C-alpha positions, -999 to +999 in steps of 0.1 A: +401+294+525+374+314+517+371+328+479+351+356+480+357+372+443+354+338+425+325+336+397+310+305+393+297+301+353+270+268+350+267+253+315+232+241+317+231+204+303+194+201+292+194+159+278+167+143+297+173+115+321+153+083+309+133+070+325+123+100+347+122+125+314+138+154+331+172+171+329+197+155+358+196+192+376+161+184+392+165+150+400+174+149+436+205+136+452+212+126+487+177+144+493+180+179+477+181+190+441+214+182+423+213+220+413+208+228+454+239+204+460+261+221+434+253+252+453+253+243+488+287+222+481+306+255+467+290+282+482+318+289+505+341+299+473+317+322+456+300+356+452+284+351+419+271+333+397+257+327+362+239+301+343+244+296+300+231+272+273+266+266+267+298+274+256+292+297+225+263+319+248+291+320+281+316+335+254+294+357+246+286+375+282+322+364+299+348+374+276+357+408+291+356+390+330+393+385+341+389+376+376+387+341+389+362+317+378+350+284+380+331+265+351+310+236+350+279+217+340+249+215+357+249+176+356+281+171+380+280+157+412+309+161+435+316+163+472+332+186+492+365+171+497+364+168+458+359+206+458+384+212+486+416+195+466+404+212+435+406+245+443+436+243+470+458+225+442+443+252+416+450+280+432+487+271+444+491+265+409+483+299+395+472+286+357+442+279+339+435+241+347+405+214+339+398+189+360+407+152+355+413+119+366+436+093+361+422+064+333+436+038+370+415+055+395+392+021+403+360+046+420+361+068+383+366+037+357+342+013+375+314+034+385+314+071+370+328+058+337+301+032+326+272+047+309+287+081+302+296+101+272+307+128+294+346+117+297+376+128+276+403+104+272+436+122+271+464+094+269+461+080+305+438+106+315+405+108+321+392+150+316+360+160+333+334+194+325+351+214+352+375+243+346+392+267+369+402+300+350+424+323+369+416+354+346+385+340+328+368+320+306+397+333+277+419+312+292+399+275+285+418+262+257+450+266+276+438+247+305+459+216+317+448+186+329+452+186+370+446+150+376+428+147+411+432+112+433+398+102+445+414+077+469+392+052+460+391+021+487+376-008+478+352-023+502+332-059+507+295-061+506+284-101+505+298-133+491+284-151+464+286-189+467+304-199+439+276-223+429+254-200+423+278-175+402+307-173+373+325-150+393+341-165+432+349-146+462+334-110+478+319-085+455+337-053+460+325-014+452+357+010+452+348+040+476+359+073+470+366+101+496+366+125+467+337+118+448+332+131+413+308+121+388+283+133+357+250+122+362+239+108+328+218+077+334+197+065+365+228+041+372+245+072+383+221+079+407+221+051+421+261+053+423+258+087+439+231+081+463+244+049+476+282+041+468+294+077+467+267+087+493+256+066+522+284+040+518+310+059+514+299+083+542+301+050+563+334+041+554+345+074+562+328+073+595+343+040+599+384+048+591+373+084+619+364+064+645+393+037+641+423+065+633+414+091+659+418+081+692+395+120+702+367+110+681+365+076+694+369+085+733+334+113+724+315+085+706+321+063+736+314+086+760+279+096+745+270+060+743+275+056+782+258+093+793+229+081+768+230+042+783+225+033+748+250+012+718+280+022+701+263+023+668+230+038+684+242+066+701+234+106+687+266+114+676+260+085+651+222+089+648+213+123+639+176+127+647+154+159+633+126+176+653+092+160+661+105+129+653+087+093+665+104+061+674+087+036+690+114+016+713+119-015+698+128+002+671+164-004+657+181+020+645+225+019+637+248+049+625+259+066+611+215+076+599+205+112+591+167+113+601+146+147+594+122+162+609+085+154+615+094+112+610+078+081+627+093+048+627+074+018+641+077-010+660+102-034+652+119-013+621+152-022+613+172+012+601+211+010+594+231+035+578+206+055+559+197+088+549+160+096+555+143+130+544+114+147+569+077+138+570+086+103+564+066+071+582+082+039+582+058+016+600+067-017+619+087-043+609+103-023+578+143-026+570+162-005+556+200-007+546+220+015+530+193+036+513+182+069+510+143+080+517+132+113+504+106+132+522+070+128+527+079+086+517+057+067+533+065+027+538+039+008+553+048-025+572+071-049+563+086-032+531+121-033+529+146-014+511+186-026+505+207-003+486+180+019+471+167+053+464+132+065+471+125+101+457+104+124+475+063+117+476+068+078+474+048+049+488+063+015+488+036-006+500+033-036+526+061-071+522+073-052+489+112-057+484+136-032+467+172-041+461+196-019+446+169+005+424+160+042+421+125+051+424+114+082+410+093+109+429+052+107+431+054+070+427+034+041+443+048+006+444+023-022+455+025-048+479+041-078+477+068-068+445+101-074+439+125-057+427+155-085+414+192-075+414+213-108+403+222-115+371+212-153+368+234-163+340+273-152+338+280-116+327+276-079+339+246-061+337+237-034+310+214-008+312+207+018+283+227+050+277+213+081+262+214+069+227+192+036+237+226+014+233+230-011+262+263-008+285+282-027+304+277-015+341+307-035+355+284-049+381+272-079+383+237-071+408+219-043+400+181-035+409+160-016+380+145+020+383+110+037+385+103+069+368+081+099+387+042+097+386+043+058+381+017+032+401+027-008+398-001-032+410+007-057+438+027-085+427+049-072+399+085-090+389+110-071+379+139-082+363+174-068+369+178-035+358+143-029+338+129+001+337+095+021+342+091+053+322+074+082+340+038+084+340+033+051+335+010+024+350+015-015+354-012-033+363-001-069+368-018-096+343-009-131+336+014-118+308+026-089+325+034-098+362+071-107+355+090-079+339+114-089+313+122-057+292+119-018+301+079-005+295+076+029+281+049+055+285+029+039+249+026+005+268+011+015+303-021-006+312-042+031+318-049+035+274-070+001+272-091+011+307-117+036+307-110+057+331-137+086+349-105+114+346-078+113+319-045+099+337-024+130+331+011+132+315+033+150+337+067+141+326+069+142+284+102+130+267+123+155+259+112+162+223+076+160+231+083+189+261+097+212+238+068+202+209+048+218+235+068+243+243+064+257+205 
């Protein structure tokens, strides 16, 4: 249903996300900035929107408004299915409500809750930072929890032999139809782009093909007319304008490819989101990954469940597994990002306060910030990070990255340069000092 008289109030979350040193709203999710993703998903419901620094400022300016109001923080990711369910139920109730989830919801507890401080626990319910108020902001304190079922489905992705790990059987994810998460860590970017993004899209497509015979027939007829395999037909692989794909490349859907893309001989792409102005050279392999605008992958680069933000290069013979890489970054040839924790236990990552927090993940790659340069032959241990504006040159004492690398440890500090290496993404406290 189209709503034309509702007001959207956005509460800013200014905390920077490490190692990118940038607010969540500016980071790319599904190859668009988070603020733009929110606007696109919510646009059918609103006629106006306003931004405020916090509750105090919002109340000062919105107290007199008595119309339908949605309030949410600007670091939230949600999809169309969640938004439609939330609004349909909230409006049918006609009362102030706050988005909530059951503490038994596997997608939330296993993937959204770790490393997060945004959810407020009330009994067996987890409260989120989103409110629907039919008569304006004055009703906020009267809001009751509106529990949304994410409709999570348990999906396995590979088996680990029993002699290699402390756990047995198939490793699984819980993929929601109604996705919701608060972006507070680089780990959440991995969840948004891969688990709640391309992986969930693939599962949704699989269920649609299985349950809707007209759609299954449509795909089959397209494959026959195009003389193509079912997974490769135009219904499964969406291609933009001015795209050059070598005949020997293999592309399986669901995959989306933007404009002005070149895909070289022997490339294999399976269930990915590829942006515009991307060059994927011969022999590259991409699976369950997001490649943003302007990226370049020379020959035999490999991505598995990995996000590349815009204008990043991953050089030849490099393998990235379950990683998040920031914009304008270079990863040197022959580098490897490992994702498997050899010793028993789940992987931990740092939260906003620098504390190590369990992720419920037995396998997880690393993260590299914006505007970084990593030389050839670097090996990154699971869940390690490289801060924005950092240069890492492989050396005898630094070929293996076994801990997080901060900007102060950047290799460029010890090298005389003709021009200073620019620092484009200072930490939040440093950026604040520069502004004052």
